[in-house]
N, C-alpha and C positions, 0 to 999 in steps of 0.2 A: 505552549509549556513543553521542556524540556523532560526526559527521562533521564533516570539517574545512571543509567548504564549507558545506551548507546550514543554514539557522538553524533547530534541533529546535524552537523554539516557534513557528515560522510558521505554524501550524494548530491549530485545536481540532477533532479529531474526536468524533464522536457516531455510533456504527453499531449496529446489530442483526442479532444473529446469526440464520443461515438457520434456520428449522424443520426437525427432523428428519423424514425421509419414507423411502418406499420406496427402496431400492437398486435400480440396474438390473443385468442378469444379467451383462454383460462384466465382467471383473476383472482387474485388472493385478497384477503379480507385488509380493509383499510389498517395502519398501524395503530395499536392502542396507545395512550400517553405514556410516556414512561413512568410515571408514578406507580400505573396498574401493570406495568412489564418488570419491574426492579427483580433482583435475585439477590440470594444473601451476599452482604457483603457491599455493595453498589450504593455508591452516594449520587443522589440525585444532582445534576448540576443546572443550573439556570440555564433556559432556552437549549438544552441539548437536543431535544427532538421537536421543535417549534416546526420545522420545514418538514420534517418524516411524518409529522401529525397531519399534515394538511395532504399529503401526498398519499395516490394509490398504487401499488406496485401488480405488475402482471409478469409472470413467469416468461421467460424468454429464453430462446435457442440460442447457442453459440452462433456467432456469425459463419456462415459457409463459406466466407470468401478469405478467413483466418484460418491456419492450422493450429490446432490446438495441441499444446506441449506442456510433459509434466517434468520436465527437466530443461536445461538450459541447452539450447542448439549451438553447438561450437563447431562448426564444418572446418574452420582453420585450424582446430585444435592448438588454440591460444592457452597459454600458460601464464601463471602468476608467481611470485616469489614465494615459496612455503613459508608458515608461520607455525609457532608451537601450537597444539591442540588446545592448549587454555592456560592456567595458572598451573606453577611449580611444574612445569614441562608436561603438562596435560594429564595430571595424577587426578585431577578431579575438581568440579565446581566447591563442593563440601557443601551444599546446601542443603538444609535437613528438610524443607519443605518444598514443595513442588517449584522447580525454576519458573521465573518470569524474567523478562528482557529489564524490567527496572530495577531488579535486585540481585540478579546473578552476578558472581564475580566474572563469569566468563564474558558475560555481555558487556562488564564494565572495560573489556579490552578487545571489543567487537569479535567477538568470538560467538559462535552458535554451538549450543550441545550436540552431542551425538552420544554413542555408545561408549566412547574411549572416556570422554571427559566429564561425563556426569552421572550422580549417583541412580539415576532414573532412567539411565540406558537411553537420554535423548528423548524421552516421551515426557516431555514437558513443555512450558511457555516460551522456552528460548531456544526451541529444536527449528528444523525447518520443516516441520508438517503443515500441511494447509489445513485451515480449521474446516471442520465438516459443516459448519451452520453458516456459511457463505453460500448466497444463490444469485443467479443471474437472472435478473429483472429488467422491465420496461418501466417508467414512469408514465403514467397515464395522462397526467396535465400537462408536461414537457416531452413526450415521446421519446426520451433520451434512455439509452441501456445505462444501467448501474447495477453495483454488487450490494446486496441487502442482507443483514444478519437475520437469519430466522431463528434463532437463538440469542442468549447473552454472552457475552464477549468481555471477559475483565479488563482492565486498564494494565498495561504492561506485557499483552500477549504478541508473539508474532503469529501471524494469520495466513502467512504464506510466503512463496517467492514471487518476484518478478519476472516471470521465464519471456525468452526471445532469443535472437540469434546476436550472438556475441560476434563483433566485428569491429576493424578498426575505426576511431575517429580521429578527426584531426585535433588539436591542441585547442584547450577550451579559450574563447576569446569574450573578452568583456563587452564588447560591443557587438556580439555576434547576435544572430536571428533567435527570437524567444521559443519559436516553434519550429520544429524540425523533425514532425512526426512523432511516432511513438519511440521517441529515443532518452535513452537514460545514459548520463556518462559518467563514468567509474573514475574515482581518484586514484585507485591503485594501477599503476601501468604493468604491461606483462614483463616476462624475463628479458624481453630484446627492448625493455624500454620505450615500449609503444603506447599510445593513448587508445584505450577502445572503451567499447560502451554495450549497452543492450537495446536491440532494436525489434520491437513487439509489431511492427506495422503489418508484416505478413504471417506471422507466427507468434503464439504468446500464451498466456494462462488466463484465468479467473482476474488476478489484479491487473491486467491489461484494461480492464473496464473498470477501474476506480476512478471515480468522478472528482473532481476540484472542491472544496470548500474553503472558505476563509476562516472556518469554525472546524477543521477536519478533526476526525475521531482517531486517526491514524497517521503513521509518518514513514517513508522509508529510509532504510540504513543500509548501508555495505558493509558485509561482515564477512569472516573468512576463518575456517578451522584447517590446519593442516596445507594441503595442495587447492583446496576448494574455497572459491570465492564466489559468492552471491548476492542479491540485493532481497531485503525482505521487508514487508510492512507490519509495524508494530504500533498495536493501540495505545493511543496517550489519553484516553480517559474511558471508562466504561461504556460499551456500545449495547444497547438496548435491542431485544427483538422486534422487527419490523421497521429498524433505522438503518439508512443509508449508510454503507460505509465509505469514507472519503480520506482523501489526503488532500496537501496542498501543493498546487504545481510552483508556488513561489509569488514573489512581488511583480514579476514581470511577465503579466498575461497579455495573451493576443486575442482576448477576447473581452467584452464587457460582462462581468459577474454580476449574477443576479438572485444570489443566495438570499438577500433578504434579514441575513443577520447584522445585528447595529454595527459591528465592526467591520462589517466588509469594506475591502480595499476600494470598490468601485461605488459605495455608498451617494457618492455626488454626482454620478454618471448615468442613473437609472433612465435619463431621457434619451441617451444617446444609443443608438442601433450599431451592431456590428455584425459582420458577415457568419461570425460562429459565436453566438451568444450560448453563455452556459448558465444555466439555472443549477446552482451547486446547492 
């Protein structure tokens, strides 16, 4: 499902799922069915939480081997061509209600909102603020880390940035490897006309832990305002409390997906084992 705002083809995503490990003793309650967790304005979607309903999540610490980032790490001081702050030269999006990435005119030109171009001073659903209801957890059934919503998140909401180290990438190859670490290639080249991307293997933020799903509730988008360029995750449907927040890694997976969704791209390969099985 495409948003009306951000271009869904704005970024190439290549991510590696976190390895399974021991769970921590603390436990969170099993998620309630979506019908019991709905918030005002939410529309109940068919099989939205079938996977979450059978999963139990435990609070999990940030992996000690990974540096936790709250902004992009840019040791090479890579720069991108500047763009306007938004419509009308950055005079403002003109939204009367709180901006969402699915409706704000800034988002329609792949711009994020900030204090300059937004009547809500960038305190809205199209800004770079990370959602306060994202929790790092471990799935008791699969042993995998993931990101779980502990509160309701409406569709069309920016939930945060994909942080990592900005570095030079080679030119994209059609037949290149599908898996190359926690790497995310950018479409926009630097001012020096170089291909770059974000690598979150050794340093990143919460969105580094987003798992794959063939029926995701969020999508990555490359956005920029002024001289700042980044990648955000935007919800493409309502996310209910207790539900795992997921994205799609694309159609060229390096593992056999076991999501259980009726439309899973590997629904005919469930008897095949792979070295990096992913239960999405």
